[in-house]
TORKOL-4160 file (C-alpha; in steps of 0.2 Angstrom, whole numbers, padded with zeros to 4 digits, m for minus):
118
<pt num="1" X="m0070" Y="m0148" Z="0111"/>
<pt num="2" X="m0074" Y="m0135" Z="0097"/>
<pt num="3" X="m0072" Y="m0140" Z="0080"/>
<pt num="4" X="m0069" Y="m0134" Z="0063"/>
<pt num="5" X="m0075" Y="m0144" Z="0047"/>
<pt num="6" X="m0071" Y="m0142" Z="0030"/>
<pt num="7" X="m0081" Y="m0149" Z="0015"/>
<pt num="8" X="m0083" Y="m0146" Z="m0003"/>
<pt num="9" X="m0066" Y="m0154" Z="m0009"/>
<pt num="10" X="m0066" Y="m0166" Z="m0023"/>
<pt num="11" X="m0059" Y="m0170" Z="m0041"/>
<pt num="12" X="m0063" Y="m0156" Z="m0054"/>
<pt num="13" X="m0053" Y="m0153" Z="m0071"/>
<pt num="14" X="m0042" Y="m0138" Z="m0075"/>
<pt num="15" X="m0053" Y="m0123" Z="m0078"/>
<pt num="16" X="m0067" Y="m0129" Z="m0066"/>
<pt num="17" X="m0073" Y="m0123" Z="m0051"/>
<pt num="18" X="m0075" Y="m0127" Z="m0032"/>
<pt num="19" X="m0082" Y="m0119" Z="m0016"/>
<pt num="20" X="m0074" Y="m0125" Z="0000"/>
<pt num="21" X="m0085" Y="m0122" Z="0016"/>
<pt num="22" X="m0077" Y="m0121" Z="0034"/>
<pt num="23" X="m0091" Y="m0123" Z="0047"/>
<pt num="24" X="m0087" Y="m0120" Z="0066"/>
<pt num="25" X="m0096" Y="m0128" Z="0081"/>
<pt num="26" X="m0097" Y="m0112" Z="0089"/>
<pt num="27" X="m0094" Y="m0095" Z="0085"/>
<pt num="28" X="m0079" Y="m0087" Z="0075"/>
<pt num="29" X="m0070" Y="m0072" Z="0082"/>
<pt num="30" X="m0072" Y="m0057" Z="0072"/>
<pt num="31" X="m0058" Y="m0049" Z="0080"/>
<pt num="32" X="m0044" Y="m0060" Z="0072"/>
<pt num="33" X="m0040" Y="m0067" Z="0055"/>
<pt num="34" X="m0047" Y="m0083" Z="0048"/>
<pt num="35" X="m0038" Y="m0092" Z="0035"/>
<pt num="36" X="m0037" Y="m0106" Z="0021"/>
<pt num="37" X="m0021" Y="m0116" Z="0020"/>
<pt num="38" X="m0016" Y="m0130" Z="0008"/>
<pt num="39" X="m0002" Y="m0142" Z="0008"/>
<pt num="40" X="0004" Y="m0153" Z="m0006"/>
<pt num="41" X="0013" Y="m0170" Z="m0004"/>
<pt num="42" X="0032" Y="m0165" Z="m0003"/>
<pt num="43" X="0029" Y="m0147" Z="0000"/>
<pt num="44" X="0028" Y="m0135" Z="0014"/>
<pt num="45" X="0011" Y="m0129" Z="0019"/>
<pt num="46" X="0005" Y="m0112" Z="0014"/>
<pt num="47" X="m0007" Y="m0097" Z="0017"/>
<pt num="48" X="m0019" Y="m0096" Z="0003"/>
<pt num="49" X="m0030" Y="m0082" Z="0010"/>
<pt num="50" X="m0034" Y="m0074" Z="0025"/>
<pt num="51" X="m0047" Y="m0061" Z="0029"/>
<pt num="52" X="m0051" Y="m0049" Z="0046"/>
<pt num="53" X="m0058" Y="m0033" Z="0050"/>
<pt num="54" X="m0042" Y="m0027" Z="0043"/>
<pt num="55" X="m0043" Y="m0033" Z="0026"/>
<pt num="56" X="m0041" Y="m0048" Z="0016"/>
<pt num="57" X="m0024" Y="m0056" Z="0007"/>
<pt num="58" X="m0021" Y="m0070" Z="m0006"/>
<pt num="59" X="m0006" Y="m0079" Z="m0011"/>
<pt num="60" X="0000" Y="m0072" Z="m0027"/>
<pt num="61" X="m0003" Y="m0089" Z="m0036"/>
<pt num="62" X="m0021" Y="m0088" Z="m0032"/>
<pt num="63" X="m0025" Y="m0069" Z="m0035"/>
<pt num="64" X="m0039" Y="m0066" Z="m0045"/>
<pt num="65" X="m0046" Y="m0084" Z="m0044"/>
<pt num="66" X="m0050" Y="m0087" Z="m0026"/>
<pt num="67" X="m0061" Y="m0077" Z="m0015"/>
<pt num="68" X="m0062" Y="m0079" Z="0003"/>
<pt num="69" X="m0078" Y="m0075" Z="0013"/>
<pt num="70" X="m0086" Y="m0078" Z="0030"/>
<pt num="71" X="m0105" Y="m0077" Z="0036"/>
<pt num="72" X="m0104" Y="m0074" Z="0055"/>
<pt num="73" X="m0120" Y="m0078" Z="0057"/>
<pt num="74" X="m0119" Y="m0096" Z="0052"/>
<pt num="75" X="m0101" Y="m0099" Z="0059"/>
<pt num="76" X="m0094" Y="m0101" Z="0042"/>
<pt num="77" X="m0079" Y="m0098" Z="0031"/>
<pt num="78" X="m0080" Y="m0100" Z="0013"/>
<pt num="79" X="m0066" Y="m0100" Z="m0001"/>
<pt num="80" X="m0072" Y="m0100" Z="m0019"/>
<pt num="81" X="m0059" Y="m0107" Z="m0031"/>
<pt num="82" X="m0061" Y="m0103" Z="m0050"/>
<pt num="83" X="m0051" Y="m0107" Z="m0065"/>
<pt num="84" X="m0042" Y="m0121" Z="m0054"/>
<pt num="85" X="m0026" Y="m0127" Z="m0061"/>
<pt num="86" X="m0016" Y="m0144" Z="m0058"/>
<pt num="87" X="m0004" Y="m0135" Z="m0046"/>
<pt num="88" X="m0019" Y="m0131" Z="m0035"/>
<pt num="89" X="m0021" Y="m0150" Z="m0029"/>
<pt num="90" X="m0017" Y="m0150" Z="m0011"/>
<pt num="91" X="m0027" Y="m0155" Z="0005"/>
<pt num="92" X="m0035" Y="m0138" Z="0011"/>
<pt num="93" X="m0036" Y="m0133" Z="0029"/>
<pt num="94" X="m0046" Y="m0119" Z="0037"/>
<pt num="95" X="m0040" Y="m0110" Z="0053"/>
<pt num="96" X="m0049" Y="m0098" Z="0065"/>
<pt num="97" X="m0051" Y="m0094" Z="0083"/>
<pt num="98" X="m0066" Y="m0102" Z="0089"/>
<pt num="99" X="m0076" Y="m0098" Z="0106"/>
<pt num="100" X="m0074" Y="m0113" Z="0119"/>
<pt num="101" X="m0085" Y="m0107" Z="0134"/>
<pt num="102" X="m0075" Y="m0091" Z="0140"/>
<pt num="103" X="m0060" Y="m0091" Z="0129"/>
<pt num="104" X="m0056" Y="m0092" Z="0111"/>
<pt num="105" X="m0046" Y="m0106" Z="0104"/>
<pt num="106" X="m0036" Y="m0106" Z="0089"/>
<pt num="107" X="m0044" Y="m0122" Z="0080"/>
<pt num="108" X="m0037" Y="m0131" Z="0063"/>
<pt num="109" X="m0050" Y="m0141" Z="0053"/>
<pt num="110" X="m0046" Y="m0159" Z="0047"/>
<pt num="111" X="m0044" Y="m0154" Z="0029"/>
<pt num="112" X="m0053" Y="m0158" Z="0013"/>
<pt num="113" X="m0043" Y="m0164" Z="m0003"/>
<pt num="114" X="m0044" Y="m0155" Z="m0019"/>
<pt num="115" X="m0038" Y="m0164" Z="m0034"/>
<pt num="116" X="m0037" Y="m0155" Z="m0051"/>
<pt num="117" X="m0035" Y="m0164" Z="m0066"/>
<pt num="118" X="m0026" Y="m0160" Z="m0083"/>
């Protein structure tokens, strides 16, 4: 089964930075968007950032602080998070369409926890 594996989460003080990585076990579709989502306890999952050949979008709460990027050759998506705030605390998930033999499958990673202390 194809997989997405997130890493880079951890504990950081407010104002600090983290870089999340999402590595796929096979190629990520270049024809569809890849995205980062997050979910905090008691809150619904929300889109943080998404990028495709058509452009890139960010949640208003992270604009100017987060940057999504991808390295197609390495089947990897990154999320650079700067000037972190306590309200950024959540489990972060990546989502992408990944090649599985002859078809593309939408896959979610297992999540990586980001905790921002004040």
